[in-house]
Structure formats: structure tokens, C-alpha cells
C-alpha positions as CSV (number, residue, x, y, z in Angstrom):
1,M,94.4,96.7,100.1
2,T,93.1,97.1,103.6
3,P,92.3,100.7,104.4
4,G,90.5,100.2,107.8
5,Q,93.6,98.4,109.3
6,P,97.1,99.7,110.1
7,P,99.5,99.4,107.7
8,K,102.4,97.1,107.4
9,V,104.8,99.9,106.3
10,G,104.6,103.4,107.7
11,N,101.7,104.5,110.4
12,S,98.0,105.7,110.3
13,T,95.9,107.5,112.5
14,V,92.3,108.6,112.4
15,L,92.3,112.9,112.2
16,R,90.1,114.3,114.7
17,G,88.1,117.3,114.5
18,K,85.0,118.3,112.4
19,H,87.0,119.1,109.4
20,H,87.9,115.5,109.4
21,K,84.5,114.1,108.9
22,A,83.5,111.9,106.2
23,K,82.8,113.8,103.1
24,W,80.3,111.3,101.7
25,P,77.6,109.2,103.2
26,G,79.1,105.7,104.3
27,Y,82.8,106.8,104.0
28,S,85.2,106.9,107.2
29,Q,86.7,109.8,108.9
30,T,90.0,111.0,107.2
31,I,92.9,108.7,107.8
32,H,96.5,110.0,107.8
33,Y,99.0,107.7,106.6
34,E,102.4,108.7,107.0
35,I,105.3,106.9,105.3
36,S,108.4,107.0,107.1
37,G,110.7,110.0,105.6
38,A,108.7,109.8,102.4
39,G,105.0,112.0,103.0
40,R,101.8,111.6,103.7
41,I,98.4,110.8,102.3
42,D,95.0,111.6,103.6
43,Y,92.2,109.3,102.7
44,Q,88.9,108.2,103.2
45,Y,87.1,104.9,102.5
46,A,84.0,103.1,102.3
47,S,83.6,99.2,102.6
48,V,80.4,99.0,100.2
49,T,79.2,101.7,98.2
50,I,77.5,102.0,94.9
51,E,79.3,104.5,92.6
52,G,80.4,104.3,89.0
53,A,78.7,103.5,85.7
54,H,77.6,100.0,86.5
55,G,76.1,100.6,90.2
56,D,77.5,97.5,91.6
57,E,78.5,97.4,95.3
58,H,82.3,97.8,95.9
59,A,84.9,98.9,98.3
60,V,86.5,102.6,97.3
61,V,89.4,104.4,98.9
62,K,89.2,108.2,98.0
63,I,92.7,110.2,98.3
64,L,92.1,113.7,99.6
65,T,95.8,114.8,99.8
66,I,99.3,113.7,99.0
67,D,102.3,115.7,100.8
68,L,105.6,114.6,99.5
69,G,107.2,117.6,101.7
70,S,108.6,117.3,105.2
71,H,106.3,117.9,108.1
């Protein structure tokens, strides 16, 4: 619910390097969300974007990868 803030459960870090830059205009760098013992999710978010059939402004989180294996 708050993709730009630290999570209440697990840990998150902003990934570094040119491969983790925003894939779409207005989106964040890739954020690596790690759930202790359960896996990790890499995502990017935009606080305000105009996407979809209606063209209204809203927040969007795009999940890039989900890894449920061990690190």
C-alpha cells in the first residue's frame, strides 16, 4: 500500500546500476522487497501515472520478478 516507504514486514532496498533504472517514464528505480525466508519481489512504482482504458491519474506498481527460491 506504500511502495515508496520501508515495509512493515520484510526489508526493501533500491537496486543500483544501470540495469535497474526505471523502465517507464515517471517510475521509480527497481525496488527489491525481501520477505524473510519466503522469497523476494522486484518492482517499480509510479505515484501518479495515466495508464489504462480510462486515462485517469492513479498510482501503479508493476511487479518485474517474483523469486520464491532461496538466495
